[in-house]
Biopython code that builds the backbone (N, CA, C, O; Angstrom):
import numpy as np
from Bio.PDB.StructureBuilder import StructureBuilder

atoms = [
    (1, "MET", "N", (9.098, 136.303, 221.256)),
    (1, "MET", "CA", (8.256, 137.703, 222.397)),
    (1, "MET", "C", (7.870, 136.208, 223.304)),
    (1, "MET", "O", (7.852, 136.590, 224.475)),
    (2, "TYR", "N", (7.587, 134.845, 223.287)),
    (2, "TYR", "CA", (6.808, 134.499, 224.186)),
    (2, "TYR", "C", (7.597, 132.711, 224.562)),
    (2, "TYR", "O", (7.187, 131.664, 225.064)),
    (3, "PHE", "N", (9.090, 133.279, 223.879)),
    (3, "PHE", "CA", (10.345, 132.397, 224.315)),
    (3, "PHE", "C", (11.458, 132.762, 224.875)),
    (3, "PHE", "O", (11.916, 133.901, 224.782)),
    (4, "GLU", "N", (12.046, 131.717, 225.577)),
    (4, "GLU", "CA", (13.369, 132.243, 226.484)),
    (4, "GLU", "C", (14.393, 131.993, 225.743)),
    (4, "GLU", "O", (14.519, 130.834, 225.348)),
    (5, "ASP", "N", (15.451, 133.062, 225.331)),
    (5, "ASP", "CA", (16.661, 133.391, 224.553)),
    (5, "ASP", "C", (17.820, 131.229, 224.811)),
    (5, "ASP", "O", (18.219, 130.501, 225.720)),
    (6, "ALA", "N", (17.795, 131.256, 223.787)),
    (6, "ALA", "CA", (18.646, 129.966, 223.198)),
    (6, "ALA", "C", (19.956, 129.782, 224.255)),
    (6, "ALA", "O", (20.754, 130.679, 224.525)),
    (7, "VAL", "N", (19.977, 128.685, 224.676)),
    (7, "VAL", "CA", (21.712, 128.945, 225.341)),
    (7, "VAL", "C", (22.314, 128.023, 224.564)),
    (7, "VAL", "O", (23.493, 127.907, 224.898)),
    (8, "ASP", "N", (21.961, 127.196, 223.517)),
    (8, "ASP", "CA", (23.068, 126.952, 222.392)),
    (8, "ASP", "C", (22.378, 127.715, 221.406)),
    (8, "ASP", "O", (21.232, 128.157, 221.323)),
    (9, "THR", "N", (23.485, 127.752, 220.614)),
    (9, "THR", "CA", (22.975, 128.679, 219.515)),
    (9, "THR", "C", (23.680, 128.044, 218.427)),
    (9, "THR", "O", (23.884, 128.696, 217.403)),
    (10, "GLN", "N", (24.069, 126.876, 218.524)),
    (10, "GLN", "CA", (24.818, 126.498, 217.153)),
    (10, "GLN", "C", (23.739, 125.844, 216.379)),
    (10, "GLN", "O", (22.838, 125.253, 216.972)),
    (11, "PRO", "N", (23.782, 125.923, 214.951)),
    (11, "PRO", "CA", (22.825, 125.584, 214.318)),
    (11, "PRO", "C", (21.996, 123.648, 213.754)),
    (11, "PRO", "O", (22.842, 122.796, 213.484)),
    (12, "LEU", "N", (21.139, 123.405, 213.697)),
    (12, "LEU", "CA", (21.169, 121.923, 213.697)),
    (12, "LEU", "C", (21.672, 121.297, 211.929)),
    (12, "LEU", "O", (21.381, 121.491, 210.749)),
    (13, "GLY", "N", (22.217, 120.803, 212.434)),
    (13, "GLY", "CA", (22.762, 120.025, 211.042)),
    (13, "GLY", "C", (22.608, 118.242, 211.082)),
    (13, "GLY", "O", (22.444, 117.779, 212.211)),
    (14, "CYS", "N", (22.643, 117.486, 210.203)),
    (14, "CYS", "CA", (22.382, 116.344, 210.228)),
    (14, "CYS", "C", (22.799, 116.233, 208.792)),
    (14, "CYS", "O", (22.781, 117.066, 207.886)),
    (15, "GLY", "N", (23.443, 114.109, 208.857)),
    (15, "GLY", "CA", (24.349, 113.458, 208.107)),
    (15, "GLY", "C", (24.003, 113.693, 206.683)),
    (15, "GLY", "O", (22.848, 114.113, 206.611)),
    (16, "ARG", "N", (24.549, 113.582, 205.571)),
    (16, "ARG", "CA", (24.420, 112.994, 204.735)),
    (16, "ARG", "C", (23.307, 112.471, 203.737)),
    (16, "ARG", "O", (22.526, 112.839, 202.860)),
    (17, "ASP", "N", (23.841, 111.141, 204.598)),
    (17, "ASP", "CA", (22.511, 110.234, 204.505)),
    (17, "ASP", "C", (21.143, 110.652, 205.028)),
    (17, "ASP", "O", (20.380, 109.688, 204.966)),
    (18, "MET", "N", (20.545, 111.764, 205.532)),
    (18, "MET", "CA", (19.201, 111.776, 206.220)),
    (18, "MET", "C", (19.068, 112.759, 205.055)),
    (18, "MET", "O", (18.043, 112.614, 204.389)),
    (19, "GLN", "N", (20.058, 113.906, 204.613)),
    (19, "GLN", "CA", (19.705, 114.964, 203.625)),
    (19, "GLN", "C", (19.288, 114.492, 202.055)),
    (19, "GLN", "O", (18.737, 115.147, 201.170)),
    (20, "ILE", "N", (19.822, 112.944, 202.061)),
    (20, "ILE", "CA", (19.361, 112.466, 200.428)),
    (20, "ILE", "C", (17.719, 111.987, 201.252)),
    (20, "ILE", "O", (16.607, 112.489, 201.087)),
    (21, "ALA", "N", (18.092, 110.995, 202.028)),
    (21, "ALA", "CA", (16.342, 110.625, 202.188)),
    (21, "ALA", "C", (15.542, 111.932, 201.918)),
    (21, "ALA", "O", (14.775, 112.034, 200.961)),
    (22, "LEU", "N", (15.804, 113.092, 202.972)),
    (22, "LEU", "CA", (14.951, 113.795, 202.673)),
    (22, "LEU", "C", (14.483, 114.886, 201.304)),
    (22, "LEU", "O", (13.431, 115.521, 201.243)),
    (23, "THR", "N", (15.421, 114.876, 200.437)),
    (23, "THR", "CA", (15.527, 115.406, 199.408)),
    (23, "THR", "C", (14.368, 114.314, 198.520)),
    (23, "THR", "O", (13.206, 114.510, 198.163)),
    (24, "THR", "N", (15.120, 113.330, 198.397)),
    (24, "THR", "CA", (14.469, 112.114, 197.640)),
    (24, "THR", "C", (12.686, 112.375, 198.926)),
    (24, "THR", "O", (11.953, 113.300, 198.576)),
    (25, "ASN", "N", (12.429, 111.900, 199.662)),
    (25, "ASN", "CA", (10.491, 111.925, 200.006)),
    (25, "ASN", "C", (10.805, 113.678, 199.289)),
    (25, "ASN", "O", (10.160, 114.040, 198.305)),
    (26, "GLY", "N", (11.051, 113.896, 199.444)),
    (26, "GLY", "CA", (10.365, 115.594, 199.310)),
    (26, "GLY", "C", (10.023, 115.499, 197.777)),
    (26, "GLY", "O", (8.909, 115.887, 197.424)),
    (27, "LEU", "N", (11.001, 114.954, 196.739)),
    (27, "LEU", "CA", (10.634, 114.944, 195.361)),
    (27, "LEU", "C", (9.604, 114.395, 194.656)),
    (27, "LEU", "O", (8.907, 114.758, 193.708)),
    (28, "VAL", "N", (9.739, 112.737, 195.853)),
    (28, "VAL", "CA", (8.331, 111.753, 195.236)),
    (28, "VAL", "C", (6.971, 112.390, 195.727)),
    (28, "VAL", "O", (5.952, 112.459, 195.039)),
    (29, "ILE", "N", (7.119, 112.871, 197.097)),
    (29, "ILE", "CA", (6.030, 113.954, 196.821)),
    (29, "ILE", "C", (5.519, 115.042, 196.361)),
    (29, "ILE", "O", (4.360, 115.457, 196.399)),
    (30, "LEU", "N", (6.836, 115.649, 195.751)),
    (30, "LEU", "CA", (5.959, 116.578, 194.711)),
    (30, "LEU", "C", (5.942, 116.053, 193.362)),
    (30, "LEU", "O", (5.528, 116.891, 192.560)),
    (31, "ALA", "N", (6.210, 115.108, 192.928)),
    (31, "ALA", "CA", (5.948, 114.156, 191.276)),
    (31, "ALA", "C", (4.233, 113.657, 191.441)),
    (31, "ALA", "O", (3.285, 113.898, 190.693)),
    (32, "LEU", "N", (4.295, 112.790, 192.875)),
    (32, "LEU", "CA", (3.345, 112.269, 193.258)),
    (32, "LEU", "C", (1.924, 113.747, 193.261)),
    (32, "LEU", "O", (0.953, 113.733, 192.504)),
    (33, "GLY", "N", (2.154, 114.637, 194.097)),
    (33, "GLY", "CA", (1.200, 115.688, 193.477)),
    (33, "GLY", "C", (0.513, 116.259, 192.198)),
    (33, "GLY", "O", (-0.640, 116.540, 191.874)),
    (34, "MET", "N", (2.218, 116.319, 191.399)),
    (34, "MET", "CA", (1.655, 117.019, 190.237)),
    (34, "MET", "C", (0.723, 116.041, 189.261)),
    (34, "MET", "O", (-0.096, 116.557, 188.500)),
    (35, "THR", "N", (0.866, 114.871, 189.317)),
    (35, "THR", "CA", (0.528, 113.951, 188.968)),
    (35, "THR", "C", (-1.108, 112.735, 189.912)),
    (35, "THR", "O", (-1.272, 111.516, 189.960)),
    (36, "PRO", "N", (-1.621, 113.468, 190.255)),
    (36, "PRO", "CA", (-2.625, 112.636, 191.650)),
    (36, "PRO", "C", (-3.553, 111.522, 191.055)),
    (36, "PRO", "O", (-4.206, 110.661, 191.644)),
    (37, "ALA", "N", (-3.405, 111.824, 189.523)),
    (37, "ALA", "CA", (-4.901, 110.572, 188.834)),
    (37, "ALA", "C", (-3.906, 108.604, 189.148)),
    (37, "ALA", "O", (-4.387, 107.611, 189.694)),
    (38, "ALA", "N", (-2.389, 108.800, 188.479)),
    (38, "ALA", "CA", (-1.544, 108.006, 188.062)),
    (38, "ALA", "C", (-1.577, 107.285, 189.715)),
    (38, "ALA", "O", (-1.878, 106.103, 189.885)),
    (39, "LEU", "N", (-1.110, 108.495, 191.178)),
    (39, "LEU", "CA", (-1.143, 107.532, 192.014)),
    (39, "LEU", "C", (-2.620, 106.808, 192.662)),
    (39, "LEU", "O", (-2.783, 105.870, 193.442)),
    (40, "MET", "N", (-3.634, 107.763, 191.909)),
    (40, "MET", "CA", (-5.570, 107.211, 192.422)),
    (40, "MET", "C", (-5.440, 105.760, 191.645)),
    (40, "MET", "O", (-5.712, 104.714, 192.235)),
    (41, "SER", "N", (-5.064, 105.783, 190.468)),
    (41, "SER", "CA", (-5.311, 104.597, 189.681)),
    (41, "SER", "C", (-4.110, 103.325, 189.558)),
    (41, "SER", "O", (-4.058, 102.493, 188.652)),
    (42, "LEU", "N", (-3.212, 103.432, 190.694)),
    (42, "LEU", "CA", (-2.557, 102.724, 191.513)),
    (42, "LEU", "C", (-3.224, 101.982, 192.559)),
    (42, "LEU", "O", (-3.213, 100.755, 192.658)),
    (43, "CYS", "N", (-4.082, 103.179, 193.702)),
    (43, "CYS", "CA", (-4.555, 102.331, 194.301)),
    (43, "CYS", "C", (-5.310, 101.516, 193.952)),
    (43, "CYS", "O", (-5.363, 100.332, 194.284)),
    (44, "VAL", "N", (-6.164, 102.283, 193.024)),
    (44, "VAL", "CA", (-7.621, 101.229, 192.655)),
    (44, "VAL", "C", (-7.235, 100.067, 192.342)),
    (44, "VAL", "O", (-7.822, 99.072, 192.768)),
    (45, "SER", "N", (-6.221, 100.001, 191.571)),
    (45, "SER", "CA", (-5.803, 98.752, 190.813)),
    (45, "SER", "C", (-4.807, 97.782, 192.099)),
    (45, "SER", "O", (-4.561, 96.579, 192.010)),
    (46, "VAL", "N", (-4.440, 98.554, 193.051)),
    (46, "VAL", "CA", (-3.859, 97.887, 194.157)),
    (46, "VAL", "C", (-4.898, 96.982, 194.879)),
    (46, "VAL", "O", (-4.779, 95.802, 195.211)),
    (47, "PHE", "N", (-5.743, 97.667, 195.008)),
    (47, "PHE", "CA", (-6.692, 97.958, 196.251)),
    (47, "PHE", "C", (-8.183, 96.836, 195.469)),
    (47, "PHE", "O", (-8.488, 95.741, 195.943)),
    (48, "GLY", "N", (-8.989, 97.572, 194.062)),
    (48, "GLY", "CA", (-9.338, 96.600, 193.638)),
    (48, "GLY", "C", (-10.440, 97.546, 194.175)),
    (48, "GLY", "O", (-10.832, 97.737, 195.326)),
    (49, "GLY", "N", (-10.790, 98.042, 193.077)),
    (49, "GLY", "CA", (-12.552, 99.238, 193.846)),
    (49, "GLY", "C", (-13.418, 98.862, 192.505)),
    (49, "GLY", "O", (-14.566, 99.287, 192.373)),
]
sb = StructureBuilder()
sb.init_structure("model")
sb.init_model(0)
sb.init_chain("A")
sb.init_seg("    ")
for serial, (resi, resn, name, xyz) in enumerate(atoms, 1):
    if name == "N":
        sb.init_residue(resn, " ", resi, " ")
    sb.init_atom(name, np.array(xyz, "f"), 0.0, 1.0, " ", f" {name:<3s}", serial, name[0])
structure = sb.get_structure()
């Protein structure tokens, strides 16, 4: 609607190493989001509170 038509219509892609890094990052964020108490206790022990 507000954008011009694309000049290049090829889909974006990345290498296998980037896919592994993004998947690992997403899983870690998901795990830490499901157990925030463990993350908070780790931060308190590291930074001394």
